[in-house]
C-alpha positions in Angstrom: -82.4 -18.2 -25.3 -85.7 -16.6 -26.3 -86.0 -12.9 -27.1 -88.4 -12.3 -24.2 -87.5 -12.4 -20.5 -89.8 -11.5 -17.7 -88.5 -9.4 -14.9 -89.1 -11.4 -11.7 -87.5 -9.2 -9.0 -85.8 -5.9 -8.5 -83.5 -5.6 -5.4 -82.1 -2.4 -4.2 -78.8 -2.8 -2.2 -77.6 0.4 -0.5 -74.3 -0.8 0.9 -71.2 0.8 2.5 -68.2 0.2 0.2 -64.9 1.9 1.2 -65.6 5.4 2.5 -69.1 5.9 1.0 -72.3 4.0 0.3 -73.0 2.6 -3.2 -76.6 2.3 -4.3 -76.6 -1.0 -6.3 -79.6 -2.6 -7.9 -80.1 -6.1 -9.1 -82.7 -7.0 -11.7 -83.6 -10.7 -12.0 -85.4 -12.5 -14.8 -87.3 -15.8 -15.4 -84.5 -17.2 -17.5 -81.9 -17.0 -14.8 -80.1 -13.9 -16.2 -79.6 -11.0 -13.8 -78.2 -7.6 -14.3 -76.6 -5.0 -12.1 -77.0 -1.2 -12.1 -75.9 1.7 -9.9 -77.4 5.0 -8.8 -75.2 8.1 -8.5 -77.2 10.1 -5.9 -74.5 9.8 -3.2 -75.7 10.6 0.3 -79.4 10.0 -0.4 -79.4 6.3 -1.2 -82.5 5.5 1.0 -84.6 7.9 -1.1 -83.4 6.1 -4.3 -84.1 2.7 -2.8 -87.7 3.8 -2.0 -88.2 5.0 -5.6 -86.9 1.7 -6.9 -89.4 -0.2 -4.6 -92.2 1.9 -6.1 -91.1 1.1 -9.7 -90.7 -2.6 -8.8 -94.4 -2.8 -8.1 -95.3 -2.5 -11.8 -92.0 -3.7 -13.5 -92.2 -7.3 -12.3 -93.6 -9.2 -15.2 -92.4 -6.7 -17.8 -90.2 -7.8 -20.7 -86.6 -7.0 -19.7 -85.6 -6.7 -23.4 -87.8 -3.7 -24.0 -85.3 -1.2 -22.5 -86.5 1.9 -24.3 -90.1 1.3 -23.6 -89.4 0.7 -19.9 -87.5 3.9 -19.7 -90.5 5.8 -21.1 -92.8 4.1 -18.7 -90.6 4.8 -15.7 -90.4 8.5 -16.7 -94.0 9.1 -17.8 -95.9 6.9 -15.4 -96.3 9.6 -12.7 -97.5 13.2 -12.9 -94.4 14.4 -11.0 -91.9 13.3 -13.6 -88.2 13.5 -13.4 -86.0 14.9 -10.6 -82.7 13.7 -9.3 -84.1 10.9 -7.0 -86.4 9.3 -9.7 -83.8 9.7 -12.4 -81.1 8.1 -10.2 -83.5 5.1 -9.7 -84.2 5.0 -13.5 -80.5 5.1 -14.2 -79.8 2.1 -12.0 -82.6 0.0 -13.5 -81.7 1.0 -17.1 -78.1 0.0 -16.6 -79.1 -3.3 -15.2 -81.4 -3.9 -18.2 -78.6 -3.3 -20.6 -76.5 -5.7 -18.6 -79.2 -8.4 -18.9 -79.8 -7.8 -22.6 -76.0 -8.0 -23.4 -75.8 -11.3 -21.5 -78.9 -12.7 -23.2 -77.5 -11.9 -26.7 -74.0 -12.9 -25.8 -72.5 -9.4 -26.6 -70.9 -6.6 -24.6 -73.1 -3.6 -23.8 -71.3 -1.4 -26.3 -72.7 -3.6 -29.1 -76.2 -2.5 -27.9 -75.1 1.1 -28.3 -73.9 0.9 -31.9 -70.6 -0.9 -31.6 -67.1 -0.1 -30.4 -65.3 3.0 -31.7 -62.3 2.7 -29.5 -60.5 -0.1 -27.7 -59.2 1.9 -24.7 -60.8 4.6 -22.7 -58.6 7.5 -21.7 -58.9 8.8 -18.2 -58.0 11.9 -16.1 -56.5 11.6 -12.6 -56.8 14.0 -9.7 -54.3 15.3 -7.2 -56.6 14.6 -4.3 -58.8 17.0 -2.4 -56.4 17.2 0.5 -53.4 18.3 -1.6 -52.8 22.0 -1.9 -50.0 24.3 -3.0 -46.6 22.7 -3.6 -47.9 19.3 -2.3 -50.5 19.3 -5.1 -48.0 20.2 -7.7 -45.7 17.5 -6.6 -48.6 15.0 -6.7 -49.3 16.2 -10.3 -45.6 15.5 -11.2 -46.1 12.0 -9.9 -49.3 11.5 -12.0 -47.5 12.8 -15.0 -44.6 10.4 -14.5 -47.2 7.6 -14.3 -48.4 8.5 -17.7 -51.5 10.7 -17.2 -51.8 13.5 -19.8 -54.9 15.0 -18.1 -54.7 16.1 -14.5 -57.3 17.7 -12.2 -56.6 19.9 -9.2 -58.8 20.9 -6.3 -59.0 24.3 -4.8 -57.4 25.6 -1.6 -59.8 24.8 1.3 -61.5 21.9 -0.5 -60.9 19.4 2.3 -62.3 21.6 5.1 -65.1 20.0 7.1 -66.5 23.2 8.5 -65.4 26.6 7.0 -65.0 27.6 3.4 -64.4 31.2 2.3 -64.3 31.6 -1.4 -62.3 34.8 -1.4 -59.7 33.2 0.7 -59.5 30.2 -1.7 -59.3 31.8 -5.1 -56.0 33.7 -4.7 -54.1 30.7 -3.3 -55.6 28.4 -5.9 -54.8 30.7 -8.8 -51.2 31.0 -7.5 -50.9 27.2 -7.3 -52.2 26.6 -10.8 -50.0 29.3 -12.4 -47.0 27.6 -10.7 -48.3 24.1 -11.8 -48.4 25.1 -15.4 -44.9 26.4 -15.3 -43.7 23.3 -13.6 -45.6 20.8 -15.8 -45.2 22.4 -19.2 -47.7 23.1 -21.9 -48.3 19.6 -23.2 -50.4 18.3 -20.2 -54.1 19.1 -19.8 -54.8 20.9 -16.5 -58.1 21.5 -14.9 -59.7 22.2 -11.6 -63.0 21.3 -9.9 -64.4 24.1 -7.8 -67.4 22.0 -6.8 -70.1 24.7 -7.1 -68.4 26.8 -4.4 -68.1 30.1 -6.1 -70.5 32.9 -7.3 -70.3 34.4 -10.7 -68.2 37.4 -9.4 -65.9 35.1 -7.4 -65.3 32.9 -10.4 -64.6 35.9 -12.7 -62.0 37.1 -10.1 -60.5 33.7 -10.0 -60.1 33.5 -13.8 -58.6 36.9 -13.9 -55.8 35.8 -11.5 -54.8 33.0 -13.9 -52.2 33.4 -16.6 -53.5 32.9 -20.1 -53.5 29.2 -21.1 -53.0 27.9 -17.6 -56.3 26.0 -17.4 -57.7 23.6 -20.0 -61.0 23.2 -18.2 -62.8 24.8 -15.2 -65.2 22.3 -13.7 -68.5 23.3 -11.9 -67.4 26.7 -10.6 -71.0 27.8 -9.8 -74.3 26.0 -9.2 -76.2 24.9 -12.2 -79.8 25.9 -11.5 -79.6 29.1 -13.6 -78.1 28.7 -17.1 -78.2 32.4 -17.5 -75.7 32.8 -14.7 -73.3 30.5 -16.6 -73.9 32.5 -19.8 -72.9 35.6 -17.9 -69.7 33.9 -16.7 -69.1 32.6 -20.2 -68.8 36.2 -21.5 -66.2 36.9 -18.8 -63.7 34.2 -19.6 -62.5 32.0 -22.4 -61.5 29.0 -20.2 -63.5 25.9 -21.3 -66.2 24.8 -18.8 -66.9 21.2 -17.7 -70.5 21.0 -16.4 -73.2 18.5 -15.9 -72.4 15.7 -13.4 -75.6 16.5 -11.4 -77.9 16.8 -14.4 -80.8 14.4 -14.3 -82.0 14.4 -17.9 -81.4 15.5 -21.5 -83.6 18.4 -20.7 -81.2 19.8 -18.1 -78.4 19.6 -20.6 -80.6 21.4 -23.2 -79.7 25.1 -22.5 -76.0 24.3 -22.0 -75.7 22.5 -25.3 -77.9 24.7 -27.4 -76.5 28.0 -26.1 -72.8 26.9 -26.3 -72.2 27.5 -22.6 -69.9 24.6 -22.0 -67.3 22.5 -23.8 -67.2 19.3 -21.7 -70.2 17.3 -20.5 -69.6 15.9 -17.1 -72.4 13.5 -17.7 -73.0 10.8 -15.0 -74.6 7.7 -16.5 -75.9 6.8 -13.0 -77.7 10.2 -12.6 -78.8 11.2 -16.1 -81.1 8.3 -16.7 -78.8 5.5 -17.5 -77.3 4.5 -20.9 -80.6 5.1 -22.7 -80.6 8.8 -21.8 -76.8 9.1 -21.9 -76.7 8.1 -25.6 -79.2 10.8 -26.5 -77.1 13.5 -24.7 -74.0 12.2 -26.4 -75.5 12.5 -29.9 -76.9 15.9 -29.1 -73.5 17.0 -27.8 -71.7 15.7 -30.9 -73.9 17.9 -33.1 -72.6 20.9 -31.1 -69.0 19.8 -30.8 -69.2 19.2 -27.1 -67.1 16.3 -25.8 -68.0 13.9 -23.0 -65.9 13.9 -19.9 -68.0 11.6 -17.6 -68.3 11.8 -13.9 -67.3 8.6 -12.2 -67.3 9.0 -8.5 -68.2 5.7 -6.9 -68.4 2.0 -7.9 -67.3 -0.5 -10.6 -70.8 -0.8 -12.0 -70.8 2.9 -12.8 -67.3 2.6 -14.2 -68.2 -0.4 -16.4 -71.3 1.3 -17.8 -69.4 4.4 -18.6 -66.6 2.5 -20.3 -69.2 0.9 -22.6 -70.6 4.4 -23.3 -67.2 5.8 -24.0 -66.4 2.9 -26.4 -69.6 3.6 -28.4 -69.5 7.4 -28.9 -67.1 9.5 -31.1 -67.0 12.6 -28.9 -65.2 11.4 -25.9 -62.4 13.2 -24.0 -61.6 11.5 -20.7 -63.2 9.4 -18.0 -62.8 10.3 -14.4 -60.8 7.7 -12.4 -59.3 7.2 -9.0 -55.6 6.5 -8.8 -55.3 3.0 -7.2 -52.9 4.0 -4.5 -55.4 6.3 -2.9 -57.1 3.2 -1.6 -60.6 4.5 -1.1 -62.0 1.0 -1.3 -64.8 1.7 -3.8 -63.5 -1.1 -6.0 -63.5 -3.7 -3.2 -62.5 -7.0 -4.9 -64.5 -9.1 -2.5 -67.7 -7.3 -3.5 -66.7 -7.0 -7.2 -64.5 -10.0 -8.2 -64.8 -9.0 -11.9 -64.6 -5.3 -12.7 -62.9 -2.8 -14.9 -59.2 -2.4 -14.1 -56.9 0.4 -15.2 -54.1 -0.6 -17.6 -51.8 2.3 -17.1 -53.9 5.4 -17.6 -56.6 3.7 -19.7 -59.5 1.3 -19.2 -59.5 -1.6 -21.7 -62.9 -2.1 -23.2 -64.3 -5.4 -21.9 -65.5 -7.9 -24.5 -67.4 -10.0 -21.9 -71.2 -10.2 -22.4 -73.2 -7.5 -20.7 -71.4 -5.0 -18.5 -68.5 -7.4 -17.7 -68.9 -6.9 -14.0 -69.6 -9.6 -11.3 -71.1 -8.7 -8.0 -70.8 -10.9 -4.9 -74.4 -10.6 -3.7 -73.8 -12.6 -0.6 -71.0 -10.3 0.5 -73.0 -7.1 -0.1 -76.0 -8.5 1.7 -73.8 -8.9 4.7 -72.5 -5.3 4.4 -74.7 -2.8 6.2 -75.8 0.6 5.0 -74.3 3.6 7.0 -75.7 7.1 7.1 -73.2 9.5 5.6 -73.4 13.3 5.3 -71.3 15.5 3.2 -69.8 18.4 5.2 -72.2 21.1 6.0 -70.0 24.1 5.3 -70.4 27.7 6.5 -68.6 30.9 6.0 -66.9 32.7 8.8 -69.9 34.9 9.4 -72.0 31.7 10.1 -74.0 31.7 6.8 -74.4 28.4 5.0 -72.3 27.8 1.8 -72.0 25.1 -0.8 -70.2 21.8 -0.3 
C-alpha cells in the first residue's frame, strides 16, 4: 500500500434509519479503500448533502492521506467560512478520511490520534424523554440496576409536540429530581437536559428549587448564542454546566473554555468539524480542566468515531448512549453489520483498522430519505418557543 491515495468519489447518503434520518458519507479512493463519515445536523440533511456535493467538485483527485490539509482547504476555500451546515459536511468528510487512513495503515483510528489511553469507554444513559415524575425515577432505578453510574433525566413536558411552558415545567421537574436523588443515593451521577428551553431567569428559578447536591450536571438550559448570558447564569448557581453539542468549531468553544463557563463539553464529532477539530477542542479543554461528555444522538458511524476520540484523550467523562431496549432503530444491523456494541455500560474500544464499522451500501441505497421536522413548539399565548 502506497502512502498516497487519490479520492475518486464522495457520495452523500441521507437515509432514514429507525425514527430519524442519518446523513452518511462515503469517500472512495483509487486503491479500493473507502471510508465512512456521518454528519450530525439532524433534520437538515439535504442542506448538508448539497454542501458535500460542492466540496466533492474539488476534492476528487486530492490525496486522502492529507487529512489536516484537506480540513484547512474545506474551511478556508470560501469567503463565507464555517457555520453549522458547512461544518457538518466537513465533519462527515473528515471522519471518512480518518477511516480510510486507518485502514490504509492497518491501524485503528485512535492510533492516528496519539494512541489508546483507555480500553473501555464509559457511558451515561437517559431515562427517556417521555418519562416524567415517578415513572422517570423508576426508570432510573432500572438503569442503576443495569450498572449505569451516570443517568440523565429530561424535564416535565419534554415529550410535548405542541405546547411547552417553562414555568409549568420547572417546579415539577425540580420536585422529580429532588425525589430522585433521595431514592437513588449520593453515589450516582444525576443530570438533566433542558434542551435550550429556558431563559436565564427561568433557569435560575429552577436551580433554586433544587436541593444542594441534587444535580451533578445541568445540560443546555439556555440557548448558546450569547456566552455572556451563560456567564450571568454561572454566577447564580454552582451546578456544573454541560454545553456544546451544537457548536460547530473550536472558535465557538473559545469563550466557554477560556472564561470557565462550563465543566463538561458536549462536543459532537459530527458537528464540530470531525476528529481533526475535536482533538483540538479536547486539548484546549484539558488545559482548562474541562472534561469531554460527547453528544451521540444518531448512528453507529458517529458512535465509532467518538469511541476512538474517547480512547485517545485523557479528559473524558462519559459518552451518551441509547439503552438497547428503547429500540429506536438507529443501530440497524442490516445497515451496519459491524458496529460498536455496548458491553454492559461501556463501549469496548475496537482494534479493527479504521473506524471498525461496516456499512451495507446496497441496503442504504434502497432506503429512502424522509423529510422530518422537530416539533414546532409554542407557549400557551401562541408565541414560538424552543424545541
